[in-house]
Backbone as CSV, one residue per row, in Angstrom:
resi,resn,N_x,N_y,N_z,CA_x,CA_y,CA_z,C_x,C_y,C_z
1,UNK,68.360,41.197,89.273,67.581,41.660,89.841,68.024,42.886,90.665
2,UNK,67.723,44.238,90.925,68.258,45.297,91.861,67.438,45.327,92.938
3,UNK,68.411,45.170,94.132,67.994,44.727,95.608,67.383,46.291,96.470
4,UNK,66.628,46.132,97.344,66.247,47.597,97.955,67.714,48.344,98.610
5,UNK,68.358,47.552,98.609,69.864,48.078,99.655,70.924,48.593,98.597
6,UNK,70.493,48.118,97.230,71.600,48.493,96.191,71.044,49.812,95.992
7,UNK,69.300,49.901,95.748,68.494,51.288,95.574,69.004,52.206,96.143
8,UNK,68.921,51.995,97.957,69.191,53.044,98.418,70.526,53.396,98.633
9,UNK,71.437,52.579,97.955,72.902,53.025,98.206,72.773,54.033,97.147
10,UNK,72.362,53.713,95.741,72.497,54.741,94.502,71.996,55.780,94.853
11,UNK,70.819,55.965,95.442,70.276,56.876,95.806,71.196,57.956,96.936
12,UNK,71.848,57.431,97.998,72.368,57.946,98.578,73.707,58.636,97.923
13,UNK,73.927,58.141,97.210,75.376,58.299,96.222,74.642,59.230,95.287
14,UNK,73.708,59.344,94.732,73.588,60.519,93.962,73.213,61.864,94.746
15,UNK,72.523,61.449,95.576,72.529,62.753,96.617,73.951,63.440,97.273
16,UNK,74.600,62.356,97.432,75.944,63.072,97.588,76.643,63.516,96.518
17,UNK,76.921,62.973,95.379,77.224,63.597,94.230,76.810,64.782,93.907
18,UNK,75.540,65.084,93.938,74.881,66.555,93.909,75.084,67.466,94.960
19,UNK,75.089,66.985,95.649,75.847,67.723,96.928,77.529,68.253,96.588
20,UNK,77.855,66.922,96.597,79.172,67.688,96.333,79.633,68.309,95.215
21,UNK,78.895,68.343,93.992,79.354,69.090,92.737,78.876,70.448,93.407
22,UNK,77.967,71.005,94.138,77.853,72.554,94.660,79.200,73.029,95.322
23,UNK,79.421,71.794,96.072,80.661,72.413,97.126,81.909,72.451,96.308
24,UNK,82.003,71.368,95.355,82.904,71.333,94.363,83.340,72.941,93.811
25,UNK,82.334,73.473,92.862,82.249,74.578,92.291,82.675,75.918,93.072
26,UNK,82.129,75.738,94.064,82.079,76.780,94.738,83.211,77.051,95.217
27,UNK,84.185,75.994,95.798,85.260,75.492,96.156,86.557,76.187,95.191
28,UNK,86.102,75.877,94.138,87.087,75.932,92.994,86.997,77.463,92.681
29,UNK,85.500,77.627,92.278,85.891,79.243,92.370,86.088,80.354,93.273
30,UNK,86.299,79.981,94.280,87.041,80.886,95.438,88.443,80.898,95.749
31,UNK,88.953,79.366,94.851,90.448,79.265,95.001,90.901,80.133,93.842
32,UNK,90.084,80.169,92.952,90.175,81.178,91.722,90.332,82.478,92.284
33,UNK,89.209,83.053,92.793,89.527,84.599,93.100,90.073,84.840,94.010
34,UNK,91.098,84.033,95.000,91.683,84.079,95.536,93.396,83.875,94.786
35,UNK,93.111,83.012,93.732,94.664,83.407,93.243,94.767,84.393,92.055
36,UNK,93.577,84.909,91.622,93.587,86.198,91.239,94.064,87.344,91.526
37,UNK,93.648,87.792,92.946,93.656,88.383,94.041,95.244,88.370,94.663
38,UNK,96.152,87.187,94.719,97.364,87.501,94.934,97.889,87.858,93.931
39,UNK,97.601,87.401,92.529,98.396,88.314,91.627,98.121,89.416,91.289
40,UNK,96.978,90.077,91.346,96.594,91.462,91.557,97.713,92.222,92.662
41,UNK,97.568,91.721,93.721,98.260,92.323,94.750,99.640,92.465,94.452
42,UNK,100.277,91.301,93.924,101.824,91.407,93.541,102.406,92.375,92.533
43,UNK,101.051,92.450,91.561,101.459,93.226,90.210,101.245,95.021,91.003
44,UNK,100.421,95.057,91.716,100.400,96.306,92.020,101.580,96.747,93.136
45,UNK,101.996,95.734,93.843,102.993,96.574,94.700,104.268,96.617,93.936
46,UNK,104.429,95.438,92.718,105.609,95.407,92.198,105.394,97.237,91.350
47,UNK,104.161,97.684,90.760,104.157,98.492,90.124,104.434,99.872,91.180
48,UNK,104.003,99.513,92.407,103.998,100.795,93.213,105.610,101.255,93.461
49,UNK,106.218,99.994,93.691,107.817,100.006,93.815,108.675,101.129,92.791
50,UNK,107.799,101.887,91.948,108.793,102.741,91.046,107.887,103.957,90.588
51,UNK,108.498,104.534,90.138,107.914,106.133,89.759,108.594,106.742,88.392
52,UNK,107.967,107.419,87.802,108.589,108.079,86.232,108.682,107.197,85.518
53,UNK,109.751,107.359,84.856,109.686,106.346,83.463,109.893,104.758,83.973
54,UNK,110.527,104.189,85.466,110.645,103.193,85.699,108.990,102.465,85.627
55,UNK,108.209,103.450,86.253,106.918,103.254,86.549,106.332,102.601,85.083
56,UNK,106.106,103.676,83.982,105.534,103.554,82.870,106.252,101.992,82.094
57,UNK,107.403,101.856,82.514,108.190,100.986,81.949,107.274,99.587,82.351
58,UNK,107.336,99.496,83.769,106.539,98.397,84.624,105.133,98.119,83.864
59,UNK,104.632,99.535,83.858,103.182,99.202,83.443,102.909,98.662,81.888
60,UNK,103.884,98.866,81.048,104.087,98.318,79.693,104.325,96.701,79.852
61,UNK,105.395,96.242,80.692,105.033,94.910,80.909,104.271,94.254,81.477
62,UNK,103.789,94.884,82.393,102.629,93.798,82.882,101.171,94.241,81.854
63,UNK,100.701,95.164,81.278,100.130,94.919,80.057,100.387,93.826,79.031
64,UNK,101.671,94.014,78.527,102.164,92.896,77.565,102.092,91.396,78.321
65,UNK,102.264,91.547,79.518,102.354,89.894,79.958,100.714,89.588,79.990
66,UNK,100.022,90.397,80.210,98.354,90.206,80.108,97.856,89.483,78.958
67,UNK,98.391,90.540,77.651,98.202,90.276,76.487,98.339,89.218,76.548
68,UNK,99.346,88.712,76.005,100.329,87.391,76.257,99.632,85.898,76.402
69,UNK,99.075,86.270,77.783,98.540,84.944,78.689,97.000,85.107,78.347
70,UNK,96.638,86.216,77.880,95.211,86.038,77.399,95.155,85.204,75.565
71,UNK,96.369,85.514,75.030,96.137,84.463,73.687,96.421,83.131,74.073
72,UNK,97.420,83.146,74.899,97.625,81.813,75.079,96.647,80.531,75.556
73,UNK,95.857,81.545,76.392,94.566,80.684,77.320,93.263,80.869,76.328
74,UNK,93.213,81.789,75.536,92.353,81.645,74.254,92.596,80.475,73.172
75,UNK,93.759,80.408,72.806,94.406,79.284,71.882,94.131,77.889,72.282
76,UNK,94.684,77.569,73.359,94.395,76.154,74.126,92.921,76.191,73.943
77,UNK,91.817,76.937,74.915,90.776,76.818,74.930,89.754,76.420,73.627
78,UNK,90.434,77.049,72.487,89.574,77.032,71.208,90.054,75.762,70.781
79,UNK,91.214,75.171,70.999,91.854,73.882,70.416,91.229,72.815,71.202
80,UNK,90.973,72.729,72.383,90.468,71.993,73.147,89.317,71.677,72.773
81,UNK,88.212,73.016,72.585,86.667,72.757,72.122,86.888,72.396,70.906
82,UNK,87.530,72.611,69.884,87.306,72.063,68.587,87.619,70.552,68.231
83,UNK,88.385,70.115,69.501,88.553,68.497,69.006,87.649,67.742,69.852
84,UNK,87.201,68.454,70.740,86.173,67.791,71.619,84.451,67.551,70.656
85,UNK,84.440,68.917,70.042,83.515,68.863,69.094,83.723,67.961,67.964
86,UNK,84.598,67.944,67.490,84.824,66.925,66.371,84.948,65.600,66.728
87,UNK,85.073,65.010,67.869,85.140,63.911,68.260,86.083,63.103,68.074
88,UNK,87.235,64.258,68.028,88.689,63.427,67.767,89.470,62.938,68.895
89,UNK,88.611,63.760,69.876,89.400,63.113,71.727,88.345,62.699,72.642
90,UNK,87.798,61.932,72.259,86.518,61.449,73.181,87.089,61.214,74.714
91,UNK,88.437,60.962,75.231,88.822,60.552,76.336,88.958,61.969,77.357
92,UNK,88.875,63.351,76.508,89.112,64.378,77.189,87.496,64.747,77.977
93,UNK,86.451,64.672,77.357,85.097,64.585,78.135,84.710,63.536,78.850
94,UNK,84.925,62.351,78.447,85.059,61.162,79.458,85.710,61.356,80.733
95,UNK,87.041,61.472,80.810,88.016,61.942,81.761,87.648,63.015,82.507
96,UNK,87.324,64.171,81.755,87.017,65.207,82.970,85.529,64.993,83.514
97,UNK,84.603,64.155,83.137,83.336,63.863,83.911,83.682,62.996,84.627
98,UNK,84.783,61.482,84.457,84.756,60.900,85.664,85.433,61.551,86.964
99,UNK,86.643,62.420,86.454,87.236,62.978,87.779,86.317,63.833,88.397
100,UNK,85.432,64.527,87.714,84.578,65.652,88.371,83.268,64.638,89.577
101,UNK,82.972,63.373,89.261,81.986,62.288,89.761,82.749,62.098,91.295
102,UNK,83.977,61.727,90.978,84.733,61.294,92.038,85.033,62.426,92.948
103,UNK,85.344,63.485,92.418,85.520,64.406,93.285,84.530,65.259,93.894
104,UNK,83.386,65.102,93.259,82.228,65.443,93.596,81.632,64.387,94.872
105,UNK,81.913,63.398,94.571,81.699,62.324,95.579,82.151,62.628,96.942
106,UNK,83.270,62.659,96.781,84.632,62.845,97.957,83.881,64.328,98.629
107,UNK,83.629,65.498,97.740,83.150,66.347,98.389,81.610,66.432,98.936
108,UNK,81.028,65.647,98.812,79.685,65.316,99.309,79.586,64.737,100.964
109,UNK,80.533,64.485,101.249,80.876,63.829,102.745,80.378,64.616,103.602
110,UNK,79.544,63.977,104.566,79.341,64.634,105.841,80.421,65.615,106.604
111,UNK,81.709,64.826,106.048,82.870,65.518,107.365,83.507,66.248,106.506
112,UNK,83.325,66.584,104.979,84.402,66.857,104.058,84.659,68.857,104.487
113,UNK,85.614,69.222,104.611,85.973,70.419,104.922,86.863,71.099,103.665
114,UNK,86.820,72.016,103.163,87.714,72.647,102.071,88.936,73.058,102.551
115,UNK,90.241,72.745,101.967,91.534,72.996,102.103,91.684,74.595,102.272
116,UNK,91.857,75.599,103.103,91.926,76.630,103.444,93.281,77.032,102.678
117,UNK,93.339,78.017,101.831,94.715,78.223,101.532,95.752,79.040,102.559
118,UNK,97.054,78.779,102.330,97.959,79.387,103.350,97.777,80.882,103.190
119,UNK,97.580,81.434,102.291,97.170,82.981,102.640,96.080,83.549,103.091
120,UNK,95.049,82.648,103.419,93.680,83.360,103.986,93.578,82.968,104.906
121,UNK,93.376,84.032,105.925,93.158,84.315,107.194,91.887,83.991,107.354
122,UNK,91.872,83.427,108.908,90.107,83.164,109.237,89.385,84.004,109.233
123,UNK,88.072,84.248,109.588,87.274,85.344,109.290,87.482,85.307,110.676
124,UNK,86.511,86.622,110.777,86.552,87.352,112.354,85.466,86.392,113.200
125,UNK,86.096,86.033,114.519,85.215,85.332,115.472,85.552,83.881,115.112
126,UNK,86.140,83.570,114.386,86.146,82.003,113.435,87.781,81.615,114.406
127,UNK,87.490,80.248,114.799,88.518,79.708,115.442,89.458,78.832,114.606
128,UNK,90.703,78.431,115.148,91.370,77.595,114.048,90.346,76.120,114.159
129,UNK,90.898,75.172,113.152,90.434,73.764,113.240,90.588,73.285,114.266
130,UNK,91.300,73.099,115.018,91.582,72.385,116.355,91.077,73.259,117.426
131,UNK,90.461,74.229,117.357,89.599,74.830,118.439,90.550,75.183,119.231
132,UNK,91.887,75.509,118.926,92.885,76.339,119.857,92.948,77.881,119.977
133,UNK,92.696,78.673,120.779,92.763,80.243,120.811,93.940,80.687,119.735
134,UNK,93.791,81.783,119.167,94.633,82.236,118.369,95.709,83.071,118.955
135,UNK,97.077,82.389,118.517,97.918,83.014,119.112,98.671,84.543,118.339
136,UNK,98.501,85.456,118.911,99.272,86.444,117.882,100.849,86.258,117.395
137,UNK,100.584,86.618,116.271,102.062,86.186,115.358,102.610,87.598,115.295
138,UNK,104.187,87.131,114.979,105.168,88.500,114.787,104.799,89.000,113.331
139,UNK,104.337,89.913,112.828,104.467,90.469,111.631,105.299,89.990,110.641
140,UNK,105.279,89.433,109.084,106.030,89.380,108.473,107.115,90.197,107.954
141,UNK,108.115,90.033,107.641,108.998,90.947,107.032,109.996,91.867,107.933
142,UNK,110.748,92.505,107.435,111.518,93.388,108.427,110.845,94.221,109.413
143,UNK,111.711,94.924,110.352,111.304,95.536,111.236,111.234,96.653,110.673
144,UNK,109.983,98.083,111.336,110.210,99.143,110.817,111.259,99.720,111.049
145,UNK,111.348,101.024,110.202,112.592,101.819,110.087,112.283,103.312,110.744
146,UNK,113.519,103.218,112.249,113.130,104.764,113.075,113.455,105.771,112.314
147,UNK,112.842,106.984,112.567,113.150,108.192,111.696,114.539,108.799,111.740
148,UNK,115.296,108.495,113.064,116.572,108.548,112.951,117.885,107.833,112.357
149,UNK,117.061,106.510,112.033,118.083,105.471,111.321,117.839,106.363,109.790
150,UNK,116.639,106.699,109.632,116.427,106.979,107.966,116.911,108.124,107.733
151,UNK,116.926,109.318,108.621,117.823,110.772,108.365,119.362,110.199,108.245
152,UNK,119.936,109.238,109.068,121.297,108.843,109.310,121.487,108.233,107.836
153,UNK,120.462,107.351,107.380,120.822,106.699,105.796,120.921,107.729,104.620
154,UNK,120.177,108.898,104.634,119.965,109.346,103.772,120.962,110.836,103.688
155,UNK,121.656,110.390,104.917,123.119,111.608,105.194,123.956,110.878,104.474
156,UNK,123.964,109.192,104.819,125.424,108.774,104.662,125.236,108.504,102.894
157,UNK,124.433,107.973,102.149,124.460,107.592,100.903,124.077,108.714,99.815
158,UNK,123.058,109.953,100.337,122.727,110.619,99.508,123.771,111.630,98.837
159,UNK,123.426,112.365,97.807,124.430,112.757,96.923,123.840,114.204,96.594
160,UNK,122.803,115.056,97.479,122.623,114.908,98.715,121.497,114.126,99.019
161,UNK,120.638,114.192,97.641,119.290,113.452,97.907,119.563,111.868,97.908
162,UNK,118.607,110.928,98.287,118.735,109.630,98.096,117.205,108.954,97.873
163,UNK,117.620,107.853,96.734,116.522,107.226,96.173,115.684,106.115,97.317
164,UNK,114.845,105.354,97.053,114.294,104.637,97.869,114.737,103.431,97.783
165,UNK,114.689,102.933,96.441,115.811,101.596,96.572,117.141,101.192,97.425
166,UNK,118.303,102.400,96.928,119.274,102.144,97.731,119.166,102.350,99.480
167,UNK,118.303,103.030,99.641,117.916,103.305,101.019,117.591,101.819,101.468
168,UNK,116.561,101.276,101.197,116.031,99.990,101.443,117.361,99.034,101.465
169,UNK,118.016,99.027,100.676,118.972,98.251,100.746,120.302,98.676,101.681
170,UNK,120.135,99.774,102.274,121.062,100.152,103.077,120.595,99.753,104.311
171,UNK,119.360,99.891,104.709,118.495,100.041,105.922,118.432,98.231,105.982
172,UNK,118.761,97.189,104.971,118.245,95.789,104.858,116.908,95.830,105.434
173,UNK,116.098,96.699,104.453,114.821,96.585,104.546,113.873,96.972,103.223
174,UNK,112.712,96.988,103.063,111.993,97.468,102.069,111.252,98.636,101.822
175,UNK,111.196,98.969,100.569,110.923,100.227,100.217,109.402,100.619,100.290
176,UNK,108.852,99.577,101.050,107.282,100.260,101.687,107.677,100.653,103.165
177,UNK,108.682,99.773,103.914,108.631,100.201,105.037,109.430,101.667,105.299
178,UNK,110.107,101.969,103.857,111.079,103.422,104.098,109.753,104.493,103.860
179,UNK,109.281,104.217,103.000,107.752,105.079,102.313,107.037,105.330,103.532
180,UNK,106.898,104.115,104.577,105.853,104.543,105.876,106.522,105.429,106.645
181,UNK,107.731,105.120,106.827,108.766,105.871,108.196,108.674,107.342,107.634
182,UNK,108.692,107.639,106.384,108.695,108.806,105.963,107.555,109.528,105.678
183,UNK,106.200,108.913,105.470,105.128,109.144,105.777,104.689,109.584,107.187
184,UNK,105.133,109.335,107.955,105.052,109.466,109.428,105.863,110.801,109.519
185,UNK,106.890,110.872,109.161,107.452,112.371,109.140,107.324,113.124,108.605
186,UNK,106.278,113.139,107.849,106.110,113.921,107.142,107.293,114.386,106.271
187,UNK,107.979,113.650,105.540,108.782,113.787,104.570,108.772,113.327,103.194
188,UNK,108.159,114.152,102.575,107.556,113.818,100.987,108.369,112.724,100.183
189,UNK,107.776,111.850,99.582,108.539,110.965,98.383,108.254,111.474,96.894
190,UNK,109.740,112.188,96.568,109.670,112.774,95.431,110.345,112.142,94.272
191,UNK,110.407,112.501,93.104,111.414,111.858,92.050,112.686,112.999,92.213
192,UNK,113.808,112.040,92.912,115.342,112.752,92.712,116.248,112.128,92.091
193,UNK,117.083,112.624,91.617,118.316,112.041,91.027,119.322,111.596,92.202
194,UNK,120.155,110.764,91.895,121.368,110.303,92.610,122.378,110.006,91.807
195,UNK,123.650,110.221,92.034,124.609,109.920,91.047,124.552,108.433,90.945
196,UNK,125.116,108.209,89.801,124.919,106.938,88.856,123.655,106.160,88.849
197,UNK,122.701,106.910,89.301,121.260,106.349,88.795,120.392,107.360,88.070
198,UNK,119.225,106.767,87.531,118.481,108.098,86.520,117.757,108.114,87.661
199,UNK,116.559,109.054,87.481,115.805,110.116,88.227,114.596,108.592,88.904
200,UNK,114.312,108.629,90.029,113.295,107.767,90.638,112.905,108.223,91.950
201,UNK,112.105,107.499,92.135,111.363,108.219,93.690,112.486,108.126,94.963
202,UNK,112.296,109.071,95.684,113.222,108.962,96.846,113.379,110.243,97.665
203,UNK,114.121,111.026,98.523,114.089,111.472,99.742,114.813,112.697,99.166
204,UNK,114.559,113.884,99.322,115.236,115.121,99.282,116.198,115.790,100.725
205,UNK,117.048,115.926,100.688,117.932,116.205,102.082,117.410,117.568,102.545
206,UNK,117.115,118.374,101.633,117.105,119.393,102.007,115.644,119.763,102.221
207,UNK,114.966,118.636,102.438,113.224,118.726,102.685,113.182,117.732,103.867
208,UNK,114.103,117.329,105.063,114.150,116.651,105.790,113.598,117.392,106.829
209,UNK,112.237,116.954,107.460,111.762,117.339,108.603,112.542,117.568,110.032
210,UNK,112.029,118.406,110.544,112.863,118.505,112.096,112.344,117.286,112.523
211,UNK,113.408,116.381,113.413,112.940,115.331,114.372,112.242,115.836,115.370
212,UNK,111.663,114.724,116.189,111.101,114.924,117.343,111.327,115.533,118.328
213,UNK,111.217,116.653,119.167,112.081,117.160,120.290,112.357,115.905,121.238
214,UNK,113.772,116.162,121.572,114.360,115.422,122.653,114.188,115.529,123.727
215,UNK,114.169,114.473,124.965,113.876,114.720,126.088,114.582,116.146,126.649
216,UNK,113.706,117.396,127.711,114.541,118.004,128.433,115.785,117.564,129.008
217,UNK,116.730,118.507,129.205,118.042,117.972,130.213,117.685,118.019,131.312
218,UNK,118.267,117.099,132.070,118.125,116.757,133.813,118.611,118.387,134.289
219,UNK,119.344,119.032,133.947,119.748,120.362,134.453,118.777,121.253,134.528
220,UNK,117.689,121.167,133.632,116.870,122.887,133.575,115.942,122.071,134.288
221,UNK,115.060,122.797,135.627,114.297,122.541,136.232,113.330,123.818,136.603
222,UNK,112.177,123.390,136.863,111.179,124.236,136.794,110.829,125.372,137.690
223,UNK,110.495,126.576,137.752,110.331,127.321,138.839,109.628,126.784,139.907
224,UNK,110.402,127.316,141.085,110.068,126.527,142.704,110.675,125.364,143.132
225,UNK,111.579,124.639,141.979,111.721,123.232,142.246,113.630,123.228,142.610
226,UNK,114.170,122.604,143.389,115.504,122.677,143.862,116.307,122.456,142.534
227,UNK,117.699,123.343,142.780,118.545,122.931,141.633,119.285,121.629,141.233
228,UNK,119.727,120.695,140.809,120.585,120.049,140.639,122.098,120.334,140.397
229,UNK,123.187,120.329,141.290,124.423,120.758,141.128,125.181,119.702,140.550
230,UNK,124.304,118.350,140.435,125.433,117.304,139.690,125.155,117.603,138.321
231,UNK,126.686,117.807,137.801,126.628,118.131,136.090,126.907,116.770,135.569
232,UNK,127.308,115.679,136.236,126.928,114.494,135.379,125.754,113.582,135.888
233,UNK,124.809,113.400,134.619,123.663,112.899,134.900,123.636,111.817,133.962
234,UNK,124.935,110.898,133.582,125.058,109.902,132.684,126.105,108.897,133.537
235,UNK,125.575,107.843,133.226,126.244,106.804,134.015,127.633,106.322,132.844
236,UNK,128.897,105.995,133.168,129.743,105.278,132.385,129.849,104.048,132.390
237,UNK,129.115,102.954,133.302,129.059,101.986,132.992,127.597,101.544,132.062
238,UNK,126.778,102.462,131.529,125.401,102.263,130.834,125.445,103.221,130.100
239,UNK,126.563,103.604,128.981,126.296,104.509,128.297,125.233,104.450,127.376
240,UNK,124.600,105.616,126.817,123.432,105.803,125.715,123.741,104.975,124.173
241,UNK,123.048,104.472,123.948,123.288,104.121,122.641,122.658,104.863,121.027
242,UNK,122.775,104.670,119.957,122.343,105.468,119.074,122.831,106.689,118.550
243,UNK,121.857,107.858,118.156,122.316,108.657,117.600,121.116,109.782,117.953
244,UNK,121.698,111.315,118.114,120.752,112.207,118.348,120.578,113.001,116.965
245,UNK,119.870,113.711,116.588,119.194,114.755,115.245,119.241,115.856,115.789
246,UNK,119.564,117.139,115.642,119.097,118.473,115.927,119.210,119.484,114.950
247,UNK,118.146,120.540,114.238,118.503,121.256,113.614,118.699,122.637,113.899
248,UNK,120.071,123.042,113.436,120.222,124.320,113.657,120.184,125.186,112.183
249,UNK,120.739,126.625,112.601,120.723,127.435,111.413,121.547,127.060,110.222
250,UNK,122.496,126.177,110.805,123.589,126.041,110.005,123.680,124.738,109.294
251,UNK,122.267,124.013,109.979,122.051,122.412,109.325,121.714,121.670,110.290
252,UNK,121.721,120.377,109.767,121.542,119.255,110.734,123.008,118.770,111.500
253,UNK,122.613,118.447,112.586,123.872,118.021,113.957,123.685,116.922,114.371
254,UNK,124.230,115.524,113.530,124.017,114.471,114.360,125.172,114.240,115.323
255,UNK,124.606,113.881,116.963,125.362,113.339,117.900,125.470,111.713,117.933
256,UNK,126.506,111.587,118.353,126.858,110.026,118.836,126.626,110.034,120.601
257,UNK,125.154,109.437,121.149,125.016,109.200,122.245,125.851,108.500,123.086
258,UNK,126.514,107.542,122.406,127.559,106.808,122.835,129.169,107.471,123.220
259,UNK,129.234,108.664,122.669,130.470,109.460,122.841,130.291,110.175,124.287
260,UNK,130.976,109.572,125.191,130.753,110.126,126.314,132.034,111.422,126.846
261,UNK,132.402,111.571,125.946,133.664,112.720,126.147,132.869,114.452,124.982
262,UNK,131.774,114.166,124.739,131.024,115.211,124.087,130.835,115.967,125.341
263,UNK,131.332,117.462,125.449,131.423,118.490,126.189,129.869,119.566,126.323
264,UNK,129.284,119.523,127.226,128.003,120.279,127.558,128.370,121.656,126.960
265,UNK,127.148,122.586,126.307,126.970,123.615,126.168,126.032,124.516,127.290
266,UNK,126.047,125.917,127.245,125.241,126.366,128.031,123.986,127.297,127.365
267,UNK,122.908,127.440,127.544,122.035,128.343,126.587,121.765,129.648,127.175
268,UNK,122.237,130.483,126.787,121.788,131.890,127.406,120.471,132.604,126.944
269,UNK,119.386,133.067,127.972,118.375,133.677,127.390,118.410,134.965,126.859
């Protein structure tokens, strides 16, 4: 004979399984959606890293892989459905039902919380699980490429033009970083040829934009200001680092700022 306590436990368990089934279905759908988005982002990023013939070949590979995966999934699903419908494998249906009931019972608990995927960031205004304030983190990946370093890299490996892939390898960064720096400089990315390589996305040396103007020389003073007769405006103990790029009628001139023996010239009006 069933006691009232047992009946109450059965009702609570049924209610918990019903609540957990809704949570479990929503959680599985969310995980599937995030997985599909991750695959989509990786595929589009891989496709965006090429241009011209390489882009077309990568597109063909992606379409072929999608078609093959669709055939495999369809074949497996049809085989499982045929066995279940024919009653040849009853353990599939009963096993899946048992696993679902156990998982739904666990998800129906009041203290249950879904496991957040590692790639899923907290929503706006949401605090972490331990109620600790969010700490800004350094963006993953290599640091940005400076315009001067990009110009020097094209000069060093260009023949005379340079493609994005060898540029990224030379600068120890990614092609996305190179594209971003070129876009900030107004340097268009086009299909170029480089010695030993087929045509691909890159930067043309003859389209190199003029770099930002350097700081005015300390020796130049404005009207009404006292002149500075000191010709030495650098400290030998603290030489500058890096390079400076200037555009002249004869082309680009690159100076090594650490070279303390470089002579100064005067500019006539």
